[in-house]
Each structure stands twice: as structure tokens, then as C-alpha cells.
PDB file of N, CA, C and O in Angstrom, chain B, residues numbered from 101:
ATOM      1  N   MET B 101       9.256  -7.896 -12.027  1.00  0.00           N
ATOM      2  CA  MET B 101       8.027  -7.405 -12.590  1.00  0.00           C
ATOM      3  C   MET B 101       8.391  -6.562 -13.820  1.00  0.00           C
ATOM      4  O   MET B 101       9.323  -5.760 -13.779  1.00  0.00           O
ATOM      5  N   ASN B 102       7.654  -6.752 -14.895  1.00  0.00           N
ATOM      6  CA  ASN B 102       7.990  -6.001 -16.104  1.00  0.00           C
ATOM      7  C   ASN B 102       7.368  -4.607 -16.083  1.00  0.00           C
ATOM      8  O   ASN B 102       6.503  -4.309 -15.259  1.00  0.00           O
ATOM      9  N   LEU B 103       7.824  -3.764 -17.003  1.00  0.00           N
ATOM     10  CA  LEU B 103       7.405  -2.368 -17.039  1.00  0.00           C
ATOM     11  C   LEU B 103       5.900  -2.230 -17.245  1.00  0.00           C
ATOM     12  O   LEU B 103       5.273  -1.359 -16.641  1.00  0.00           O
ATOM     13  N   LYS B 104       5.322  -3.060 -18.073  1.00  0.00           N
ATOM     14  CA  LYS B 104       3.878  -2.992 -18.326  1.00  0.00           C
ATOM     15  C   LYS B 104       3.094  -3.226 -17.029  1.00  0.00           C
ATOM     16  O   LYS B 104       2.128  -2.515 -16.754  1.00  0.00           O
ATOM     17  N   GLN B 105       3.500  -4.206 -16.246  1.00  0.00           N
ATOM     18  CA  GLN B 105       2.832  -4.505 -14.981  1.00  0.00           C
ATOM     19  C   GLN B 105       2.981  -3.335 -14.007  1.00  0.00           C
ATOM     20  O   GLN B 105       2.033  -2.973 -13.309  1.00  0.00           O
ATOM     21  N   VAL B 106       4.172  -2.753 -13.966  1.00  0.00           N
ATOM     22  CA  VAL B 106       4.431  -1.618 -13.076  1.00  0.00           C
ATOM     23  C   VAL B 106       3.547  -0.435 -13.465  1.00  0.00           C
ATOM     24  O   VAL B 106       2.979   0.234 -12.602  1.00  0.00           O
ATOM     25  N   LYS B 107       3.434  -0.180 -14.774  1.00  0.00           N
ATOM     26  CA  LYS B 107       2.591   0.920 -15.247  1.00  0.00           C
ATOM     27  C   LYS B 107       1.122   0.684 -14.905  1.00  0.00           C
ATOM     28  O   LYS B 107       0.408   1.629 -14.572  1.00  0.00           O
ATOM     29  N   GLU B 108       0.664  -0.557 -14.983  1.00  0.00           N
ATOM     30  CA  GLU B 108      -0.721  -0.882 -14.628  1.00  0.00           C
ATOM     31  C   GLU B 108      -0.976  -0.593 -13.154  1.00  0.00           C
ATOM     32  O   GLU B 108      -2.021  -0.046 -12.802  1.00  0.00           O
ATOM     33  N   ILE B 109      -0.034  -0.956 -12.295  1.00  0.00           N
ATOM     34  CA  ILE B 109      -0.161  -0.686 -10.867  1.00  0.00           C
ATOM     35  C   ILE B 109      -0.176   0.821 -10.637  1.00  0.00           C
ATOM     36  O   ILE B 109      -0.967   1.329  -9.842  1.00  0.00           O
ATOM     37  N   ALA B 110       0.697   1.524 -11.333  1.00  0.00           N
ATOM     38  CA  ALA B 110       0.757   2.980 -11.191  1.00  0.00           C
ATOM     39  C   ALA B 110      -0.583   3.616 -11.548  1.00  0.00           C
ATOM     40  O   ALA B 110      -1.091   4.464 -10.814  1.00  0.00           O
ATOM     41  N   ARG B 111      -1.139   3.212 -12.653  1.00  0.00           N
ATOM     42  CA  ARG B 111      -2.427   3.775 -13.070  1.00  0.00           C
ATOM     43  C   ARG B 111      -3.517   3.484 -12.046  1.00  0.00           C
ATOM     44  O   ARG B 111      -4.365   4.334 -11.774  1.00  0.00           O
ATOM     45  N   SER B 112      -3.491   2.280 -11.480  1.00  0.00           N
ATOM     46  CA  SER B 112      -4.502   1.920 -10.489  1.00  0.00           C
ATOM     47  C   SER B 112      -4.373   2.753  -9.216  1.00  0.00           C
ATOM     48  O   SER B 112      -5.334   2.896  -8.461  1.00  0.00           O
ATOM     49  N   LYS B 113      -3.181   3.301  -8.982  1.00  0.00           N
ATOM     50  CA  LYS B 113      -2.923   4.145  -7.805  1.00  0.00           C
ATOM     51  C   LYS B 113      -3.072   5.628  -8.126  1.00  0.00           C
ATOM     52  O   LYS B 113      -2.897   6.478  -7.253  1.00  0.00           O
ATOM     53  N   GLY B 114      -3.400   5.940  -9.395  1.00  0.00           N
ATOM     54  CA  GLY B 114      -3.551   7.326  -9.793  1.00  0.00           C
ATOM     55  C   GLY B 114      -2.252   8.031 -10.093  1.00  0.00           C
ATOM     56  O   GLY B 114      -2.197   9.260 -10.101  1.00  0.00           O
ATOM     57  N   VAL B 115      -1.200   7.264 -10.340  1.00  0.00           N
ATOM     58  CA  VAL B 115       0.111   7.834 -10.643  1.00  0.00           C
ATOM     59  C   VAL B 115       0.241   7.990 -12.154  1.00  0.00           C
ATOM     60  O   VAL B 115       0.077   7.026 -12.902  1.00  0.00           O
ATOM     61  N   LYS B 116       0.536   9.202 -12.594  1.00  0.00           N
ATOM     62  CA  LYS B 116       0.754   9.456 -14.015  1.00  0.00           C
ATOM     63  C   LYS B 116       2.215   9.182 -14.332  1.00  0.00           C
ATOM     64  O   LYS B 116       3.108   9.817 -13.772  1.00  0.00           O
ATOM     65  N   VAL B 117       2.455   8.234 -15.234  1.00  0.00           N
ATOM     66  CA  VAL B 117       3.823   7.782 -15.488  1.00  0.00           C
ATOM     67  C   VAL B 117       4.572   8.598 -16.527  1.00  0.00           C
ATOM     68  O   VAL B 117       5.799   8.684 -16.470  1.00  0.00           O
ATOM     69  N   GLY B 118       3.867   9.194 -17.469  1.00  0.00           N
ATOM     70  CA  GLY B 118       4.546   9.981 -18.496  1.00  0.00           C
ATOM     71  C   GLY B 118       5.693   9.209 -19.115  1.00  0.00           C
ATOM     72  O   GLY B 118       5.514   8.095 -19.607  1.00  0.00           O
ATOM     73  N   LYS B 119       6.868   9.806 -19.085  1.00  0.00           N
ATOM     74  CA  LYS B 119       8.065   9.167 -19.657  1.00  0.00           C
ATOM     75  C   LYS B 119       9.027   8.692 -18.570  1.00  0.00           C
ATOM     76  O   LYS B 119      10.222   8.537 -18.818  1.00  0.00           O
ATOM     77  N   MET B 120       8.506   8.462 -17.373  1.00  0.00           N
ATOM     78  CA  MET B 120       9.362   8.000 -16.278  1.00  0.00           C
ATOM     79  C   MET B 120       9.888   6.598 -16.568  1.00  0.00           C
ATOM     80  O   MET B 120       9.233   5.795 -17.233  1.00  0.00           O
ATOM     81  N   ASN B 121      11.079   6.324 -16.056  1.00  0.00           N
ATOM     82  CA  ASN B 121      11.600   4.965 -16.164  1.00  0.00           C
ATOM     83  C   ASN B 121      11.018   4.109 -15.038  1.00  0.00           C
ATOM     84  O   ASN B 121      10.355   4.625 -14.138  1.00  0.00           O
ATOM     85  N   LYS B 122      11.266   2.824 -15.095  1.00  0.00           N
ATOM     86  CA  LYS B 122      10.679   1.873 -14.150  1.00  0.00           C
ATOM     87  C   LYS B 122      10.982   2.248 -12.698  1.00  0.00           C
ATOM     88  O   LYS B 122      10.094   2.216 -11.846  1.00  0.00           O
ATOM     89  N   GLU B 123      12.225   2.601 -12.422  1.00  0.00           N
ATOM     90  CA  GLU B 123      12.620   2.919 -11.051  1.00  0.00           C
ATOM     91  C   GLU B 123      11.842   4.122 -10.513  1.00  0.00           C
ATOM     92  O   GLU B 123      11.378   4.111  -9.373  1.00  0.00           O
ATOM     93  N   ASN B 124      11.707   5.139 -11.331  1.00  0.00           N
ATOM     94  CA  ASN B 124      10.988   6.338 -10.883  1.00  0.00           C
ATOM     95  C   ASN B 124       9.489   6.096 -10.761  1.00  0.00           C
ATOM     96  O   ASN B 124       8.833   6.681  -9.899  1.00  0.00           O
ATOM     97  N   ILE B 125       8.948   5.242 -11.614  1.00  0.00           N
ATOM     98  CA  ILE B 125       7.529   4.887 -11.496  1.00  0.00           C
ATOM     99  C   ILE B 125       7.290   4.182 -10.170  1.00  0.00           C
ATOM    100  O   ILE B 125       6.328   4.487  -9.465  1.00  0.00           O
ATOM    101  N   ILE B 126       8.151   3.252  -9.834  1.00  0.00           N
ATOM    102  CA  ILE B 126       7.995   2.507  -8.578  1.00  0.00           C
ATOM    103  C   ILE B 126       8.112   3.450  -7.384  1.00  0.00           C
ATOM    104  O   ILE B 126       7.344   3.333  -6.429  1.00  0.00           O
ATOM    105  N   ARG B 127       9.054   4.373  -7.425  1.00  0.00           N
ATOM    106  CA  ARG B 127       9.184   5.347  -6.331  1.00  0.00           C
ATOM    107  C   ARG B 127       7.933   6.215  -6.222  1.00  0.00           C
ATOM    108  O   ARG B 127       7.498   6.548  -5.120  1.00  0.00           O
ATOM    109  N   ALA B 128       7.362   6.578  -7.356  1.00  0.00           N
ATOM    110  CA  ALA B 128       6.125   7.379  -7.345  1.00  0.00           C
ATOM    111  C   ALA B 128       4.975   6.579  -6.753  1.00  0.00           C
ATOM    112  O   ALA B 128       4.144   7.129  -6.030  1.00  0.00           O
ATOM    113  N   ILE B 129       4.922   5.289  -7.052  1.00  0.00           N
ATOM    114  CA  ILE B 129       3.898   4.417  -6.463  1.00  0.00           C
ATOM    115  C   ILE B 129       4.104   4.335  -4.950  1.00  0.00           C
ATOM    116  O   ILE B 129       3.147   4.446  -4.183  1.00  0.00           O
ATOM    117  N   GLN B 130       5.341   4.142  -4.528  1.00  0.00           N
ATOM    118  CA  GLN B 130       5.634   4.079  -3.104  1.00  0.00           C
ATOM    119  C   GLN B 130       5.173   5.360  -2.404  1.00  0.00           C
ATOM    120  O   GLN B 130       4.570   5.304  -1.333  1.00  0.00           O
ATOM    121  N   LYS B 131       5.456   6.494  -3.004  1.00  0.00           N
ATOM    122  CA  LYS B 131       5.046   7.771  -2.425  1.00  0.00           C
ATOM    123  C   LYS B 131       3.529   7.878  -2.358  1.00  0.00           C
ATOM    124  O   LYS B 131       2.980   8.308  -1.344  1.00  0.00           O
ATOM    125  N   ALA B 132       2.847   7.486  -3.440  1.00  0.00           N
ATOM    126  CA  ALA B 132       1.382   7.550  -3.490  1.00  0.00           C
ATOM    127  C   ALA B 132       0.754   6.662  -2.419  1.00  0.00           C
ATOM    128  O   ALA B 132      -0.330   6.962  -1.918  1.00  0.00           O
ATOM    129  N   GLU B 133       1.426   5.579  -2.071  1.00  0.00           N
ATOM    130  CA  GLU B 133       0.926   4.667  -1.044  1.00  0.00           C
ATOM    131  C   GLU B 133       1.267   5.137   0.371  1.00  0.00           C
ATOM    132  O   GLU B 133       0.818   4.543   1.351  1.00  0.00           O
ATOM    133  N   GLY B 134       2.060   6.203   0.473  1.00  0.00           N
ATOM    134  CA  GLY B 134       2.461   6.702   1.785  1.00  0.00           C
ATOM    135  C   GLY B 134       3.667   5.982   2.353  1.00  0.00           C
ATOM    136  O   GLY B 134       3.916   6.028   3.558  1.00  0.00           O
ATOM    137  N   ASN B 135       4.413   5.319   1.490  1.00  0.00           N
ATOM    138  CA  ASN B 135       5.609   4.593   1.918  1.00  0.00           C
ATOM    139  C   ASN B 135       6.864   5.389   1.588  1.00  0.00           C
ATOM    140  O   ASN B 135       6.805   6.399   0.887  1.00  0.00           O
ATOM    141  N   PHE B 136       8.005   4.922   2.104  1.00  0.00           N
ATOM    142  CA  PHE B 136       9.276   5.534   1.754  1.00  0.00           C
ATOM    143  C   PHE B 136       9.537   5.318   0.273  1.00  0.00           C
ATOM    144  O   PHE B 136       9.214   4.261  -0.269  1.00  0.00           O
ATOM    145  N   GLU B 137      10.117   6.307  -0.379  1.00  0.00           N
ATOM    146  CA  GLU B 137      10.495   6.198  -1.788  1.00  0.00           C
ATOM    147  C   GLU B 137      11.903   5.610  -1.851  1.00  0.00           C
ATOM    148  O   GLU B 137      12.859   6.307  -2.190  1.00  0.00           O
ATOM    149  N   CYS B 138      12.022   4.345  -1.528  1.00  0.00           N
ATOM    150  CA  CYS B 138      13.338   3.753  -1.319  1.00  0.00           C
ATOM    151  C   CYS B 138      13.789   2.793  -2.419  1.00  0.00           C
ATOM    152  O   CYS B 138      14.884   2.239  -2.329  1.00  0.00           O
ATOM    153  N   PHE B 139      12.983   2.584  -3.442  1.00  0.00           N
ATOM    154  CA  PHE B 139      13.329   1.593  -4.453  1.00  0.00           C
ATOM    155  C   PHE B 139      14.722   1.848  -5.024  1.00  0.00           C
ATOM    156  O   PHE B 139      15.032   2.953  -5.469  1.00  0.00           O
ATOM    157  N   GLY B 140      15.548   0.817  -5.003  1.00  0.00           N
ATOM    158  CA  GLY B 140      16.888   0.894  -5.575  1.00  0.00           C
ATOM    159  C   GLY B 140      17.924   1.551  -4.700  1.00  0.00           C
ATOM    160  O   GLY B 140      19.023   1.845  -5.170  1.00  0.00           O
ATOM    161  N   THR B 141      17.609   1.791  -3.443  1.00  0.00           N
ATOM    162  CA  THR B 141      18.555   2.484  -2.569  1.00  0.00           C
ATOM    163  C   THR B 141      19.152   1.586  -1.489  1.00  0.00           C
ATOM    164  O   THR B 141      19.856   2.077  -0.607  1.00  0.00           O
ATOM    165  N   ALA B 142      18.890   0.293  -1.540  1.00  0.00           N
ATOM    166  CA  ALA B 142      19.407  -0.629  -0.518  1.00  0.00           C
ATOM    167  C   ALA B 142      20.938  -0.611  -0.519  1.00  0.00           C
ATOM    168  O   ALA B 142      21.573  -0.665  -1.572  1.00  0.00           O
ATOM    169  N   GLN B 143      21.506  -0.536   0.666  1.00  0.00           N
ATOM    170  CA  GLN B 143      22.950  -0.548   0.832  1.00  0.00           C
ATOM    171  C   GLN B 143      23.408  -1.975   1.096  1.00  0.00           C
ATOM    172  O   GLN B 143      22.852  -2.650   1.962  1.00  0.00           O
ATOM    173  N   ASN B 144      24.401  -2.437   0.371  1.00  0.00           N
ATOM    174  CA  ASN B 144      24.959  -3.782   0.550  1.00  0.00           C
ATOM    175  C   ASN B 144      23.906  -4.876   0.427  1.00  0.00           C
ATOM    176  O   ASN B 144      23.971  -5.891   1.121  1.00  0.00           O
ATOM    177  N   ASN B 145      22.927  -4.664  -0.466  1.00  0.00           N
ATOM    178  CA  ASN B 145      21.834  -5.621  -0.679  1.00  0.00           C
ATOM    179  C   ASN B 145      21.075  -5.943   0.596  1.00  0.00           C
ATOM    180  O   ASN B 145      20.567  -7.054   0.744  1.00  0.00           O
ATOM    181  N   TYR B 146      20.989  -4.994   1.519  1.00  0.00           N
ATOM    182  CA  TYR B 146      20.226  -5.197   2.747  1.00  0.00           C
ATOM    183  C   TYR B 146      18.954  -4.364   2.704  1.00  0.00           C
ATOM    184  O   TYR B 146      18.982  -3.161   2.445  1.00  0.00           O
ATOM    185  N   CYS B 147      17.849  -5.030   2.963  1.00  0.00           N
ATOM    186  CA  CYS B 147      16.558  -4.354   3.057  1.00  0.00           C
ATOM    187  C   CYS B 147      15.728  -5.076   4.107  1.00  0.00           C
ATOM    188  O   CYS B 147      15.570  -6.296   4.052  1.00  0.00           O
ATOM    189  N   ASP B 148      15.198  -4.320   5.066  1.00  0.00           N
ATOM    190  CA  ASP B 148      14.404  -4.935   6.121  1.00  0.00           C
ATOM    191  C   ASP B 148      12.911  -4.958   5.801  1.00  0.00           C
ATOM    192  O   ASP B 148      12.105  -5.375   6.633  1.00  0.00           O
ATOM    193  N   GLN B 149      12.541  -4.516   4.610  1.00  0.00           N
ATOM    194  CA  GLN B 149      11.135  -4.489   4.196  1.00  0.00           C
ATOM    195  C   GLN B 149      10.795  -5.806   3.484  1.00  0.00           C
ATOM    196  O   GLN B 149      10.667  -5.843   2.260  1.00  0.00           O
ATOM    197  N   THR B 150      10.654  -6.867   4.253  1.00  0.00           N
ATOM    198  CA  THR B 150      10.494  -8.206   3.688  1.00  0.00           C
ATOM    199  C   THR B 150       9.163  -8.421   2.970  1.00  0.00           C
ATOM    200  O   THR B 150       9.049  -9.340   2.160  1.00  0.00           O
ATOM    201  N   GLU B 151       8.166  -7.603   3.246  1.00  0.00           N
ATOM    202  CA  GLU B 151       6.855  -7.756   2.616  1.00  0.00           C
ATOM    203  C   GLU B 151       6.650  -6.814   1.429  1.00  0.00           C
ATOM    204  O   GLU B 151       5.555  -6.754   0.871  1.00  0.00           O
ATOM    205  N   CYS B 152       7.674  -6.094   1.046  1.00  0.00           N
ATOM    206  CA  CYS B 152       7.570  -5.114  -0.034  1.00  0.00           C
ATOM    207  C   CYS B 152       7.368  -5.806  -1.380  1.00  0.00           C
ATOM    208  O   CYS B 152       8.066  -6.765  -1.710  1.00  0.00           O
ATOM    209  N   LEU B 153       6.413  -5.311  -2.140  1.00  0.00           N
ATOM    210  CA  LEU B 153       6.121  -5.853  -3.468  1.00  0.00           C
ATOM    211  C   LEU B 153       7.310  -5.727  -4.405  1.00  0.00           C
ATOM    212  O   LEU B 153       7.474  -6.545  -5.310  1.00  0.00           O
ATOM    213  N   TRP B 154       8.135  -4.721  -4.203  1.00  0.00           N
ATOM    214  CA  TRP B 154       9.229  -4.411  -5.111  1.00  0.00           C
ATOM    215  C   TRP B 154      10.564  -5.001  -4.672  1.00  0.00           C
ATOM    216  O   TRP B 154      11.562  -4.832  -5.372  1.00  0.00           O
ATOM    217  N   ARG B 155      10.610  -5.672  -3.558  1.00  0.00           N
ATOM    218  CA  ARG B 155      11.867  -6.104  -2.942  1.00  0.00           C
ATOM    219  C   ARG B 155      12.761  -6.902  -3.886  1.00  0.00           C
ATOM    220  O   ARG B 155      13.954  -6.615  -3.992  1.00  0.00           O
ATOM    221  N   GLU B 156      12.212  -7.882  -4.561  1.00  0.00           N
ATOM    222  CA  GLU B 156      13.021  -8.737  -5.446  1.00  0.00           C
ATOM    223  C   GLU B 156      13.693  -7.910  -6.549  1.00  0.00           C
ATOM    224  O   GLU B 156      14.893  -8.053  -6.788  1.00  0.00           O
ATOM    225  N   ASP B 157      12.933  -7.057  -7.211  1.00  0.00           N
ATOM    226  CA  ASP B 157      13.495  -6.204  -8.269  1.00  0.00           C
ATOM    227  C   ASP B 157      14.477  -5.199  -7.674  1.00  0.00           C
ATOM    228  O   ASP B 157      15.512  -4.915  -8.277  1.00  0.00           O
ATOM    229  N   CYS B 158      14.171  -4.671  -6.523  1.00  0.00           N
ATOM    230  CA  CYS B 158      14.999  -3.662  -5.879  1.00  0.00           C
ATOM    231  C   CYS B 158      16.397  -4.193  -5.583  1.00  0.00           C
ATOM    232  O   CYS B 158      17.391  -3.514  -5.838  1.00  0.00           O
ATOM    233  N   LEU B 159      16.469  -5.392  -5.052  1.00  0.00           N
ATOM    234  CA  LEU B 159      17.747  -5.944  -4.653  1.00  0.00           C
ATOM    235  C   LEU B 159      18.582  -6.400  -5.852  1.00  0.00           C
ATOM    236  O   LEU B 159      19.767  -6.692  -5.694  1.00  0.00           O
ATOM    237  N   LYS B 160      17.992  -6.464  -7.033  1.00  0.00           N
ATOM    238  CA  LYS B 160      18.738  -6.799  -8.246  1.00  0.00           C
ATOM    239  C   LYS B 160      19.546  -5.608  -8.748  1.00  0.00           C
ATOM    240  O   LYS B 160      20.515  -5.773  -9.490  1.00  0.00           O
ATOM    241  N   ILE B 161      19.140  -4.408  -8.338  1.00  0.00           N
ATOM    242  CA  ILE B 161      19.799  -3.189  -8.832  1.00  0.00           C
ATOM    243  C   ILE B 161      21.144  -3.017  -8.164  1.00  0.00           C
ATOM    244  O   ILE B 161      21.853  -2.051  -8.445  1.00  0.00           O
TER     245      ILE B 161
END
């Protein structure tokens, strides 16, 4: 997902992005949704959150 799309989702969730980078915006969205702020923290490319919107981008990091 590109940065513009991520920012649009953030705005729809009421998240103010300011000068945050993509990873921090996604973590802020996760927090706003009441989820773990786990984007980019998968160990050994393992993530059990198979329905996560960010999973594909997350595992690329």
C-alpha cells in the first residue's frame, strides 16, 4: 500500500499524520483501532495475524 493510501486511511480514522513516516502512521492507525501497534515488528517473518490489512507490507520490512 502506498503512503497516500495509508494517509487516507489514517484521516478516516481521525489520526493526524503530521510528518510521521509510513511505519509510524500505520502503528498510529493500529492504536486508534484498538489493535496492537505491531507493524514491522514480526520476528523471523512470522505473524499470526492473517487478516491484518498491513500484513503484506509488514512482512516486507
